[in-house]
N, C-alpha and C positions, 0 to 999 in steps of 0.2 A: 657129081656136083653137090656142093654143100648147100643144105636147105637154108633159105633166108630166114633168119630169126626175127620175130616181131617184138620181143620184149627187151629191146635195147635202143640206144640213141638213134639207130638207123630208121626206126619205125616212125619217127616224127620228122616231117619235112620242113618245119619252121627253120629259118636260117640259124646256123650255129654261131655263137658269139666268140668262139675260140678261147674260152677260159681255161680249158685243160683239166678241170676238176674231175671229169669222168675218168681220166687216166689214173689218177691217184685213188679214186674210189673203187675201181674194178678189182675184185679180190683174186682174179685169175690172170691178170696182166694180159688181157685180150685186146687192149686198145692201144694203138700207137698214135703219135702226135707229131705232125710235121707240116711245113708249108705246102699248100696245094699250088696248082698252076697259076692261080690268080694272086698268090703271094700272101695268103692268110693261113694261120695255123688251123688245121682241121684234124679231127680224130678219125681213125679208120678202125673198124672192128674186125678182128680175125674170127670169122664165124666158126672155124674149126676148133677154136679154143673157148669161145663164148658158151656159157652154160644156160643162157636165157634167164638169168636171175633178176634182171631188171634194175640192179642197183645203180647203174650209170644214169638211167632215166630219172632217178630220184634226186639227183643233184643237178640236173640239166636245166638251163635257162629256157630251152625250147618248150618246156612243159609248164611254164609260168602261168599261162592262162588256165590250166587245169588245177593248179595248186593255189595261186594267188594268196600267199601267206603274209606278205609284208606290205599291205596297202598303206601308203603314206604320202600324202600330198604336201607335207611340211607346214600346213597352215596352223597347226597347234604345237609347233616346236619352238624351242628357244633359238633365236637367230641373232648372230653377232657379226660386226665388222671388227677385225683385229689385225694388229701387226706387232712384230717383235720390238722391244725396247732397245735391242742390240743392233746398232747400225750395220755391223759386219754381217749379221744374220740376214737382215733385209737385203743388203746389196748382193748377196750370193744366193738368194732364194727367188723362186719364180714370182711370188706375189708378196705376202706379208710375213712369211716365215713361220706360220703356225704349225705346219707339218713337221718342220725341223725341231721346233721347241717341244712338240709332243713326243717325237721319237727320242730326243735327248733325255727328257724326263723319264720315259718308260725304260730306256736302257739303263739309266742309273738306278731305277727302282727294281731291277732284276728281271725285266721282261726281255724276251728275245725279240728282236726287231727284224721284220722282213719288208723290203721295198725293192724298187727297180733301179738297176744300173744300165748304162749303155756300155757294152763291152766293145770298145773301138777295135781291139785286136781281131776279134771274131765277127765284128760287124753285126751284133745282135743286141736287142734289149732282153733282159732276163731278171727275174726275181732272185734275190740272194738272201741268205740268212746272215745278218750282220754279226761280225765278230769283234769289231773295234769301233772307236769313234771315227776313224778314217772312213770306214764303210758307211757311217751315217752321212758323212760329207758326200760320198759317192751317190747315195740315193736321193740327195737333195735335188730339187728342180724337176721340171716337167720333161717327160720323154714322149715323143709323138709316134711311137710304133708299138705294135702288139708285143707284149712281153711273154717270154716262155716261163711258165710257172712250175713245171713238173719237178725239176731238180730241187727247188727250194721247198715247195709244199709237200714233197714226199718225206721231208726231214722233220715234219711237225710231230714232236714227241708228246707222249702223255705226261701229265704232272709238270709240265712247263707252261709258263705264261708267255703269251705272244701279243705283240701289236703288229698288225699287218696292214699295209697301205696298198691298195690295188684299185682297178677299175670297178664300177658297180656290178658288172656281170661276173667278174672274178670273185668279188665279195659275196654276191648272191650264192654262187656255187659253193664257196667255203662255208657259208652259214648252213646250207643244206647238208654239207658233209659233216659238220660238227654235230648236227642233230642226228644224222644217220649213224654216226659212230658212237653216239651217246657220250661225247666228250663234254667236259664241264664248260658250259657257256661262259662262266666267269673267268676262265683262263684265257679268253681271247678278247682283245679290243680291235674291232674291225673298222677301218677308216677307208672311205672311198671319196670320190670327187665328182663334180659335174663334168661329164665326159662328152666331148663333141663327137667322138667316134674314133676308130682306128683305121688308118690308111693301109693300102697294100704295101707289103715289103718290097714289091717290084718297083714302086715309086721311089723308095729310098735308094735302091740299086741304080736306077736311072739317074737320080739326083747326084749320087756320088760320082758316076761317070762324067756327068756334066760339069761338076765343080772341079774335078781333077783336070779335065781338059782345058777349061776356060781359065783357071787360076793357077795352072801348072803345079798342082800338088801331086804327090805320089799316092799310090793306092793304099799304103799302110798309114792308117790314121791313129794318132796317139790319144786324141780326145775329141768329143763332140759335145757342145753345149747348145741345146736347142733354143734356149731363151736366155741370153746373157745380158745382164744389165751393165751399162757403162755410162760415163759422163755424157756420151752422145746419144745413147739409146737406153732409156729408162723403162719404167714399168709399161707405159702405153706404147712404146716403140722399141721392141727388143731387137737384139742381133743374134743371128745364129753363128756360132764360133766353132771353127774346126782347126785342129792342129795336126799336121802329118808328122811322119817319123823323121823328116829332115828339119823339123821345127819351123817350117813355113806355116803361116797362120792365115786362114781366110775368115774374115769377120764381115758379115753382111749387116751393116749398121743402117737399118731402115725398118719400116713397119713390116710385120709378119706378112701382110697381104701383098708385099712387093717381092718377097722371096719366092723362087720358083717352086720349091717344095711346098711351101705354105699356100701358094696359089692353087695348086691341085687339091691340097687338103681342105682348104676353106671353101672351095667351090663344090665340095661334096661329090667329086667325080669318081673317086676310087676308094670309098670307104667299104668296110665289111658290110655285107647285106643286112645283117641283124642290127646295124647301127641306125638305119634310117627310121625304123619304127620302134626303137628301144623303149620298152616300158619302164626301164630302170632310170631313165633320165628324170622323170617327174612323177610318174604314177606310183612307183614302188621304190622302196629303199630297204636294204638288208644290213646297212652299216650302223655302228654306234655313233659315229661322227662323220659328217660329210663336209668337205672343204672345197674351196674354189677361189678363183680370182673374183673380186668384187667389182665386176664391170658395171658400166652405166654412169649416169650423171652424178650420183651421190658422192663419188670420190674421184671425179674427173680431174680435180685440181691436185690430187695427190699423185706424184709421179715416182714415189719410192716403192709402192706396192701395198695393197690392202687385201687381206684374206676374208672371204665369206665363210662363216662357220655355222653349221646347223647341228644341234645336239639332238640325237634321235632316241637315246635310251638313258636309263639311270646310270648305267655303267659308263656311257659316254660323258654324262654330266660329272661323274666323279673324277674322271681323267682330266676333263676340262678345268675343273676347279683347281687342280694341282699345277696348272701352268699359267693361270690367269695373271699371276704376279709378274710374269715375264713379258706380258703383253700390254699394249694399249687396247682397250676393249670398249666398243660402243654397241649398245643394244639396238637392234633393228627389228623390222616387222616383215610379215609375209609379202606385203606389197613391194618392199625393197628387194626381196629375193626374186620376185617375178620380173621386175625390171632388169635386174642384174643377169638373170638366167632365163630369158623368155622362151627359149626353144623347147617345144614338146616333141615334135617329130620333124625330121629333116626330109626335104623333098628329094627323092631318088633322082640321080642324074639320068636323063634319057640317053646319055652317051656312055653309061657305065660299061657295057659290054665292049664297045669300041675301044675305050681307054684301056680296059684290061688287056685286050689284044695288042694294042700299041705298046704297052709297058712290057710285053713279052717279046716285042719285035726289035728291029734294028734302028728305028728312027730315034734320034736324040730327044731328050726331054724338052729342050727349048723349041724344037721343031714340032713336037706333038702339041705343045701349048699354042704355038702360032697357028697351026692348022685348025684346031678345034675350039679355041677359046679367045684368041686375041681379038678377032673381029667383034664378037659379042661383047667383050669388055669395052672396046672403043664405042660401040653403039650405046651401051649403058651410060658411059661417061658423057656422050653427046646429049642423050636424053635428059640426064641430070642437069647439064648446063642449060639446056633449052627451058627446062622447068623453072630453074632459078631465074632466068631472064624474064620469063613470062610473069613470074610472081613479083 
């Protein structure tokens, strides 16, 4: 029997965020990365290859409490609302198009860009190294699944400059990796966003089965657009758009909370365990720039899309200054941010384990929802109506 090693990521029992940085950090290729039974990317350590060097733990989010290097509550940062002056950019972006303008500028300035695409052919989200302007179009807009980072992040070369857009936990791991490898920090512009959390990939598989059966699509999908703007569904009411190989198109033109995939996602019933008490949501930040949708009453009347932008470092400020001429920019304050992004920790669903089992089972997604959530949704609606009547 191989002796269990204590100086690797297995030693810490905090929930894994699935960032994958431990895989590229390991000098002995002792860590593999794949979906576990619950549908989340998880690393596994080959103890017979592991040398107990501890490098993987130095980049791991699970050790954040012990390191705590990036305390940042945003209350002393420059905060902006912004949107692109180009209508086409706004119409094809998830919010105000700031991320797109930033990657466009950096690409033209000689930076290598890395962001996430949804690979409809292989049915996965993954980070890519951008090779062309077409690739920048592909990484535009939000994707609501965990991305596989290994292939792209393994290609990060010395003496090249990069701008990388990723989740806060992925950016945290990258920042640790940059320091560990003694790479020049000035070669990297790291951009993250306010992240609600990542749902199980098993939810997506169930959703695909449900959509194909109900709307008579084939299993081969050509494209997926999680938040597509259209004349009927703009910034505050997106549509999820799917096109299969026979050019049949399913477009769900309604609020995200009415779509079955987003019903599960937004009720927090099947997120990665690390997402519920994620310290990177508001307590810490490892990025140079953080972006998000500017939700809340301040821009409720704007239905084209507004980005929330927080400048965290001098390097982020420099990049921001280079794209401001392409944007409409309004200075905001910390109170605006707190109203727009009020969630610090999410309440774990008491049904999490049950839903994980159901997503691995034979029951269809609509029947799972009906069994576990529909009644409580109706009860909340009735309570809301009753409260309004009493008021």
